[in-house]
C-alpha positions as CSV (number, residue, x, y, z in Angstrom):
1,M,35.3,43.9,-177.8
2,K,35.2,44.4,-181.4
3,Q,35.9,41.7,-184.0
4,Q,39.3,42.3,-185.5
5,L,39.7,41.8,-189.3
6,I,43.1,42.2,-190.8
7,V,43.0,42.7,-194.6
8,I,46.1,42.1,-196.8
9,H,45.8,43.7,-200.2
10,G,47.2,42.2,-203.4
11,G,50.3,43.3,-205.5
12,D,52.7,42.3,-208.2
13,T,56.0,40.5,-208.1
14,F,58.9,40.4,-210.6
15,D,62.1,38.4,-210.9
16,S,64.2,41.4,-211.8
17,Y,64.1,45.1,-211.5
18,E,64.3,45.3,-215.3
19,E,61.0,43.4,-215.6
20,Y,59.4,45.7,-213.0
21,L,60.4,48.8,-214.9
22,E,59.1,47.3,-218.2
23,S,55.8,46.6,-216.5
24,L,55.5,50.2,-215.3
25,K,56.2,51.4,-218.8
26,S,53.8,49.2,-220.6
27,F,50.9,49.4,-218.1
28,E,47.7,51.0,-219.5
29,L,46.0,53.1,-216.9
30,D,42.2,53.1,-216.7
31,F,41.9,56.6,-215.2
32,E,38.1,56.4,-214.5
33,R,38.3,53.0,-213.0
34,S,41.2,54.0,-210.8
35,K,38.8,56.5,-209.0
36,V,36.4,53.7,-208.0
37,K,36.5,52.7,-204.3
38,K,36.8,48.8,-204.4
39,W,35.2,46.5,-201.8
40,K,38.4,46.2,-199.7
41,K,38.2,50.0,-199.0
42,T,34.6,50.0,-197.8
43,L,34.7,46.9,-195.5
44,S,34.7,49.0,-192.4
45,E,31.7,50.9,-193.5
46,K,29.8,47.9,-194.7
47,L,30.6,45.8,-191.6
48,G,29.6,48.5,-189.0
49,N,30.7,49.3,-185.5
50,D,31.2,45.6,-184.3
51,F,34.3,45.3,-186.4
52,D,37.8,46.8,-186.2
53,V,39.1,46.6,-189.8
54,I,42.9,46.8,-190.0
55,S,44.3,47.3,-193.5
56,P,48.1,47.4,-193.5
57,E,49.8,49.2,-196.5
58,M,52.3,46.6,-197.4
59,P,55.6,47.7,-198.7
60,N,55.9,48.5,-202.5
61,E,52.9,46.5,-203.7
62,L,53.9,47.1,-207.4
63,N,57.2,45.2,-206.9
64,A,56.5,43.2,-203.8
65,K,59.1,41.2,-201.8
66,Y,58.0,38.5,-199.3
67,L,60.6,39.4,-196.7
68,E,59.6,43.0,-196.8
69,W,56.0,41.9,-196.4
70,R,56.7,39.6,-193.6
71,I,58.7,42.1,-191.6
72,W,55.9,44.7,-191.9
73,F,53.1,42.3,-191.1
74,E,54.9,41.1,-188.0
75,K,54.7,44.6,-186.6
76,Y,50.9,44.2,-186.4
77,I,50.9,40.8,-184.6
78,P,51.4,42.2,-181.0
79,H,48.2,44.3,-181.6
80,L,46.0,41.4,-182.6
81,N,43.6,39.7,-180.4
82,D,42.7,36.1,-180.1
83,G,39.8,35.3,-182.5
84,V,41.1,37.6,-185.3
85,I,39.9,37.0,-188.8
86,L,42.4,37.1,-191.6
87,L,41.4,38.2,-195.2
88,G,43.8,38.3,-198.1
89,H,43.2,39.2,-201.8
90,S,45.4,37.8,-204.7
91,L,49.0,38.2,-203.5
92,G,47.8,39.1,-200.1
93,A,46.0,35.8,-199.9
94,I,49.2,33.7,-200.9
95,F,51.1,35.8,-198.5
96,I,48.8,34.7,-195.7
97,A,49.1,31.1,-196.6
98,K,52.8,31.2,-196.9
99,F,53.3,33.1,-193.6
100,L,51.1,30.6,-191.7
101,S,52.7,27.7,-193.4
102,E,56.2,28.8,-192.1
103,N,55.4,30.6,-188.8
104,V,53.3,30.3,-185.8
105,L,51.1,33.5,-185.3
106,L,50.8,33.0,-181.5
107,K,47.3,34.3,-181.7
108,K,44.3,32.3,-182.1
109,I,42.8,32.7,-185.6
110,H,39.0,32.5,-186.0
111,A,38.9,32.2,-189.8
112,T,41.0,32.8,-192.9
113,L,39.4,34.2,-196.0
114,L,41.4,34.0,-199.3
115,V,40.1,35.8,-202.3
116,A,41.5,34.7,-205.7
117,P,44.7,33.3,-204.3
118,P,47.5,32.1,-206.5
119,F,48.9,28.6,-205.6
120,D,51.9,28.5,-207.8
121,D,53.2,30.2,-211.1
122,I,53.6,26.9,-213.1
123,G,52.5,27.5,-216.6
124,H,51.4,31.1,-215.8
125,D,52.5,34.3,-217.5
126,Y,53.6,35.8,-214.1
127,S,56.2,34.9,-211.5
128,L,55.5,34.7,-207.8
129,S,59.0,35.3,-207.1
130,D,59.8,34.7,-203.3
131,F,56.1,34.3,-202.5
132,T,56.1,30.7,-203.4
133,L,54.4,28.2,-201.0
134,P,56.3,25.5,-199.1
135,E,55.5,21.9,-199.8
136,D,54.4,21.3,-196.2
137,M,51.3,23.5,-195.4
138,S,50.3,21.7,-192.2
139,K,50.9,24.8,-190.0
140,F,48.6,26.8,-192.2
141,E,45.8,24.2,-191.9
142,Q,46.3,23.8,-188.1
143,Q,46.2,27.4,-187.1
144,A,44.3,29.3,-189.8
145,G,40.8,28.4,-188.3
146,K,38.0,27.9,-190.8
147,I,39.6,28.5,-194.3
148,T,37.5,29.7,-197.2
149,I,38.5,30.4,-200.7
150,Y,36.6,32.6,-203.0
151,H,37.5,32.2,-206.7
152,S,35.7,32.9,-210.1
153,K,36.0,30.7,-213.1
154,D,36.4,33.8,-215.3
155,D,39.4,35.1,-213.4
156,S,41.9,36.3,-216.0
157,V,44.6,37.0,-213.5
158,V,44.8,33.9,-211.3
159,P,43.4,30.8,-212.9
160,Y,40.5,29.1,-211.1
161,A,42.7,25.9,-211.3
162,D,44.8,27.3,-208.5
163,A,41.7,27.2,-206.1
164,K,41.3,23.5,-206.9
165,K,45.1,23.1,-206.1
166,Y,44.5,24.6,-202.7
167,K,41.4,22.3,-202.1
168,K,43.4,19.2,-203.1
169,K,46.3,20.2,-200.7
170,I,43.9,20.9,-197.8
171,P,40.6,19.2,-198.3
172,S,38.9,21.0,-195.4
173,I,39.0,24.2,-197.2
174,E,35.6,25.5,-198.2
175,L,35.7,26.6,-201.8
176,K,33.1,29.2,-202.9
177,T,33.0,29.4,-206.8
178,F,31.7,32.3,-208.8
179,S,31.3,32.5,-212.6
180,D,31.4,36.2,-213.3
181,Q,33.4,38.0,-210.7
182,G,36.8,38.0,-212.6
183,H,39.7,38.9,-210.1
184,F,37.3,40.4,-207.7
185,S,38.3,43.9,-208.5
186,Q,34.8,45.2,-208.4
187,E,33.2,47.9,-206.1
188,K,31.0,45.5,-204.2
189,F,31.3,42.0,-202.7
190,P,28.3,41.3,-200.7
191,E,28.9,37.6,-200.3
192,I,32.1,38.1,-198.2
193,I,30.3,40.8,-196.1
194,K,27.6,38.3,-195.2
195,D,30.2,35.5,-194.5
196,I,32.3,37.8,-192.2
197,Q,29.1,38.9,-190.3
198,A,28.1,35.3,-189.9
199,L,31.5,34.4,-188.4
200,F,31.1,37.3,-185.9
201,T,27.5,36.0,-185.0
202,A,28.9,32.5,-184.5
203,V,31.5,33.9,-181.9
204,T,29.0,36.1,-180.0
205,S,26.0,33.8,-180.0
């Protein structure tokens, strides 16, 4: 049986529709960069035939609402196998952390990989709206399998300090620190490919 990997992409949240519209109007599009296929889009190709990569298109990523994402994600759960690996980037990462803190997945999770996950919006220039984490994250710790966070010190979107907040909350988390990867919006991410392949090897050996 192939190793399932479910990948939750990032997104933006706003406290009001007016703020969302203003963001759309002021956004400066980098047209050439928008044509680059980023690492999340090439996971299936890089990982090979041993993996079944599932990448849900979460509702309205430019103005995400947690309830909508939860409803959509829950449609995938009956199709997941025990031993699934969860991977989330940015808003997708905090979505996974919040969902598993508030719900029981009913499927055994082998590992959870969080890339540049926000922890809160205190002192930040963005709002997490209804994606805020609960105080009690024990369910997340208990059912998420091996939890690894990837965060870069030069991330200009989600501060590196947020990774330390996760580590303080759940000391068993493995924190992998980078210095020059920004918000992990690049085309290649060989480190996570290597880690995912190692997780698969550990299961099959």
